[in-house]
C-alpha positions in Angstrom: 4.5 67.8 92.4 4.0 64.9 90.0 1.5 63.4 92.4 -0.8 66.4 91.7 -0.2 66.2 88.0 -0.9 62.4 88.1 -4.2 62.9 89.9 -5.3 65.2 87.0 -4.0 62.9 84.3 -5.6 59.9 85.9 -9.0 61.7 85.5 -8.6 61.2 81.7 -9.0 57.8 79.9 -5.6 56.0 80.0 -4.8 55.7 76.3 -5.9 59.3 75.6 -3.6 60.5 78.5 -0.7 58.6 77.0 -0.8 60.4 73.6 -1.7 63.7 75.2 1.4 63.6 77.4 3.6 62.5 74.6 2.4 65.3 72.4 3.3 67.8 75.1 6.7 66.2 75.6 7.4 66.2 71.9 6.5 69.9 71.6 8.8 70.7 74.5 11.6 68.7 72.9 11.3 70.8 69.7 12.0 74.0 71.7 15.7 74.1 72.3 15.7 75.6 75.8 13.0 73.2 76.9 15.0 70.3 75.5 18.1 71.5 77.4 16.0 71.9 80.6 14.6 68.4 80.3 18.1 66.9 79.9 19.6 68.9 82.8 16.7 67.9 85.0 16.4 64.2 84.3 19.6 62.8 82.8 22.0 61.3 85.3 25.5 60.5 84.1 28.2 58.6 86.0 30.8 56.0 85.2 29.4 53.9 88.0 26.1 53.6 86.1 27.6 52.4 82.8 27.1 48.8 81.7 28.6 47.1 78.7 26.7 44.2 77.2 27.0 42.5 73.8 29.7 45.1 73.0 27.2 47.9 73.5 27.9 50.6 76.1 24.8 51.5 78.0 25.1 54.9 79.8 22.9 53.4 82.7 21.0 50.2 83.2 17.5 51.6 83.2 15.6 51.3 80.0 12.0 51.9 78.8 10.2 48.7 78.1 8.4 47.9 74.8 4.8 48.9 74.5 5.3 52.5 75.5 6.6 53.8 72.2 5.3 51.2 69.8 6.0 53.1 66.6 9.3 54.9 67.4 7.5 58.2 67.4 8.9 59.6 70.6 12.4 58.2 71.0 14.0 61.6 70.8 11.8 63.2 73.4 12.0 60.2 75.7 15.8 60.2 75.5 15.7 63.5 77.4 14.3 61.8 80.4 17.5 59.9 81.1 16.7 56.4 79.8 19.8 54.2 79.2 18.0 52.6 76.3 14.5 52.4 74.7 12.8 49.4 73.3 10.3 50.2 70.6 7.4 48.0 69.5 6.0 45.5 69.5 6.3 46.1 65.8 4.6 43.8 63.2 5.4 43.6 59.5 2.1 45.1 58.5 0.2 48.0 60.2 -2.7 46.9 62.4 -5.2 48.8 64.6 -5.0 46.5 67.6 -7.9 45.5 69.8 -11.1 47.6 70.2 -10.9 50.5 72.7 -10.9 50.9 75.6 -8.0 48.6 76.0 -5.8 50.2 78.7 -6.9 50.4 82.3 -5.4 51.7 85.5 -5.6 50.0 88.9 -4.4 52.8 91.2 -5.0 50.8 94.4 -2.5 48.2 93.1 -0.1 50.6 91.2 -0.9 48.5 88.2 -2.2 48.5 84.6 -4.2 46.1 82.6 -3.8 46.3 78.8 -5.1 44.4 75.8 -3.6 46.7 73.2 -3.1 43.9 70.6 0.1 45.0 68.9 -1.4 48.2 67.6 1.3 49.8 65.4 2.0 51.4 62.0 4.1 48.5 60.8 7.8 47.9 60.5 8.4 50.1 57.5 7.1 53.2 59.2 9.0 52.4 62.4 12.3 52.0 60.5 11.7 55.3 58.6 11.2 57.2 61.9 14.4 55.6 63.4 16.4 56.7 60.4 15.5 60.3 61.0 15.9 60.4 64.8 18.3 62.9 66.4 19.2 61.6 69.8 21.9 58.8 69.9 20.1 56.6 72.4 20.4 52.8 72.2 17.3 51.3 70.6 15.9 47.8 70.9 13.5 46.5 68.3 10.7 44.3 69.7 9.1 42.3 66.9 6.0 40.2 66.7 3.5 38.7 64.2 0.3 40.2 62.8 -2.9 39.0 64.4 -4.2 37.5 61.2 -1.0 35.5 60.5 -1.5 31.8 61.4 1.1 30.4 63.8 2.3 28.1 61.1 3.4 31.2 59.1 4.5 33.2 62.1 8.2 32.8 61.3 7.7 34.7 58.0 6.4 37.7 60.0 9.3 37.7 62.4 11.7 37.5 59.4 10.1 40.5 57.7 10.2 42.6 60.9 13.9 41.6 61.5 14.9 42.5 58.0 13.1 45.8 58.0 14.6 47.0 61.4 18.0 45.4 61.1 19.9 48.6 60.1 18.1 50.9 62.6 18.2 49.1 66.0 21.0 48.0 68.3 19.4 44.8 69.4 16.3 42.7 68.8 13.7 41.1 71.1 11.4 38.4 69.8 8.0 38.7 71.5 6.0 35.5 71.7 4.7 36.1 75.2 2.0 38.8 74.9 -1.4 37.6 76.1 -3.3 39.9 73.8 -2.7 38.2 70.4 -4.7 35.0 70.2 -2.5 31.9 70.1 0.8 33.8 70.3 1.9 32.2 73.6 1.8 28.8 71.9 4.9 29.9 70.1 6.7 29.6 73.5 6.5 25.8 73.2 9.8 24.2 72.6 9.6 23.0 69.1 8.1 26.1 67.3 10.2 28.5 69.4 13.4 26.6 68.6 12.5 26.7 64.9 11.7 30.4 65.0 14.8 31.5 66.8 17.1 29.3 64.7 15.7 30.9 61.6 16.3 34.4 62.9 19.8 33.5 64.0 20.6 32.2 60.5 19.3 35.4 59.1 21.4 37.3 61.7 24.5 35.6 60.3 23.6 36.5 56.8 23.5 40.1 57.9 26.8 39.8 59.6 25.7 38.4 62.9 26.2 41.7 64.7 22.8 42.3 66.3 22.1 40.7 69.7 18.9 38.6 69.6 16.8 38.2 72.8 13.6 36.4 73.7 10.8 38.0 75.8 9.1 35.5 78.0 5.9 35.5 80.1 6.0 35.4 83.9 3.4 32.7 83.9 5.7 29.9 82.7 6.3 26.9 85.0 9.8 25.8 86.1 9.7 23.0 83.5 8.9 25.6 80.8 11.7 27.9 82.0 14.1 24.9 81.8 13.0 24.5 78.2 13.6 28.2 77.6 17.2 27.9 79.0 17.8 24.9 76.8 16.5 26.8 73.7 18.6 29.8 74.5 21.7 27.5 74.5 20.7 25.5 71.5 20.1 28.6 69.3 23.0 30.7 70.8 20.6 33.4 71.8 22.1 36.5 73.3 19.7 36.9 76.2 16.2 37.0 77.7 13.8 39.8 78.5 11.9 38.7 81.6 9.1 39.4 81.8 6.0 40.3 79.9 2.6 41.0 81.5 0.8 38.3 83.5 -2.7 36.9 83.0 -2.9 36.3 86.8 -5.2 38.4 88.9 -4.1 37.1 92.3 -3.7 39.3 95.4 -5.1 42.5 93.9 -6.5 45.2 96.2 -8.8 46.5 93.5 -12.3 45.1 94.0 -12.9 41.8 92.1 -16.0 43.2 90.4 -13.9 46.1 89.0 -11.2 43.8 87.7 -13.8 41.4 86.2 -15.5 44.3 84.5 -12.2 45.3 82.8 -11.9 41.8 81.3 -9.1 40.2 79.5 -5.6 41.6 79.3 -2.1 41.5 80.6 -1.4 42.9 84.1 1.7 44.9 84.8 3.0 46.9 87.7 3.6 46.4 91.4 1.7 43.1 91.7 4.1 41.5 89.2 7.3 42.5 91.1 7.8 39.4 93.2 7.0 36.8 90.4 9.1 38.7 87.9 12.1 38.6 90.3 11.6 34.9 90.9 11.7 34.2 87.2 14.9 36.2 86.8 16.5 34.4 89.7 15.5 31.0 88.4 16.9 31.6 85.0 20.1 33.1 86.4 20.6 30.3 88.8 19.8 27.4 86.5 21.8 28.8 83.6 24.7 29.3 86.0 24.7 33.0 85.1 25.4 32.3 81.5 22.3 34.1 80.1 22.2 37.9 80.1 18.8 39.1 81.4 16.9 42.4 80.9 14.4 42.4 83.8 11.1 44.1 83.9 8.0 43.9 86.1 7.1 46.0 89.1 10.1 48.3 89.0 9.2 51.7 90.7 12.2 52.5 92.8 16.0 52.0 93.1 15.3 49.2 95.6 13.1 47.4 93.0 15.8 47.8 90.4 18.5 46.5 92.7 16.3 43.5 93.6 16.3 42.5 89.9 20.0 43.2 89.5 20.8 41.2 92.6 18.7 38.3 91.3 20.9 38.2 88.2 19.7 40.8 85.7 22.2 42.9 83.8 19.7 45.7 82.8 16.2 46.7 83.9 13.2 48.2 82.2 10.3 50.3 83.4 6.9 50.9 82.0 4.1 51.0 84.6 6.5 52.5 87.1 7.1 55.3 84.7 3.3 56.0 84.6 3.0 56.1 88.3 6.3 57.7 89.3 6.6 60.2 86.5 9.5 61.5 84.5 12.0 61.5 87.4 11.9 57.7 87.7 15.1 57.0 85.8 17.1 59.7 87.6 15.8 58.5 91.0 16.7 54.9 90.3 20.1 55.8 89.0 20.9 57.9 92.0 19.9 55.0 94.2 22.2 52.6 92.3 25.3 54.8 92.4 
C-alpha cells in the first residue's frame, strides 16, 4: 500500500512533500479517533524492546534522527508512529532560512537522499516554546548547532545559547559539528576546538545540575586516526556518548547516473549507500573504546536486519530518517517486531 502512496508522493518536489505529509499527519493527530487509530496501528510495546540508557527508559531502541523535525513542530504527531525517541533540530540560537531551494533530492535507484538544507530552523527560543506545550510524553533529544554567519572562533557561544535555551525541555543533547552543509563546521571536529567546545558545555551542564546526557554527532568520513581522537575527546570531556553518523560527502558506488548526481551538486548523502560505512564506524568506536562509549547509530537503516547489524556492531540505540521516507510510517513497528 505505501509503495503506491510513495510513488505519488515522489512525483512532488521532496521538501514540499515533507511539509505536505506532516500537515496531513498533524491534522489527523488532532482528531481523537484518528490519533487512537494511528497509535493502535503503529505503536509496538514489549518489555523485550525496552532499553535503559543514562537513566532514561526508552520504550524501544528505534528513534527518529535529527533533521526530520527541525523545529519541534511535529513531535506529538510523530510519537503516534511508534518512535522510541525523537531528536529535534539541528537547532541554532537564532532563526535562519538555510540554503537556497531546491535543497533536498531523492535518489530512488539508491534508496538515498542528498540534502543541503543548511540548518534551516526557527531558532532555539521557538523550539523550546513548542516543546513546553507538547502533549505526548515521548523522549526528546535536542540537536544543537551554530548559525551560519557565526565564525568558528565564536561557535562555542552559539552552542552555549542553544544548550541553555533547550535545557529544561529535552532529555538529552547532541552537539552537531559534522553537517557538511554549513561552511567550515566540520573543522570543529578537530581535536583542539572540539575538546574546548565540549568541555565548556560539560561545565555548563554541571552548573545546571549535570543531569542531561551530552552526546557528539560525528561524520562517517573520518579516518581511523580521527576516530581515535574522538574516542580520546569523549573520555577527556566525560561525554555521555556518540551519534554515529551524519550524512556523507562521498558519492562512491551509486546506481544513480553520475550526470544526475553531479547536477544535484553539493550536499550530504544519506540512506542505503551509507549503511556499510556507518556500521564500520560504530564497530570501530565500540571496539577501540572497549565498549565504554554508548552509541546511537544511524545510516542506512531500513529494516530490522539493518538495525540489528548496528546493534550487533555495538550501538545501544538506532535512528532512522531516509529509511522512514522510503519505507513509510510502519518502519518502526516493522523493525521492533524483527528485534523481539
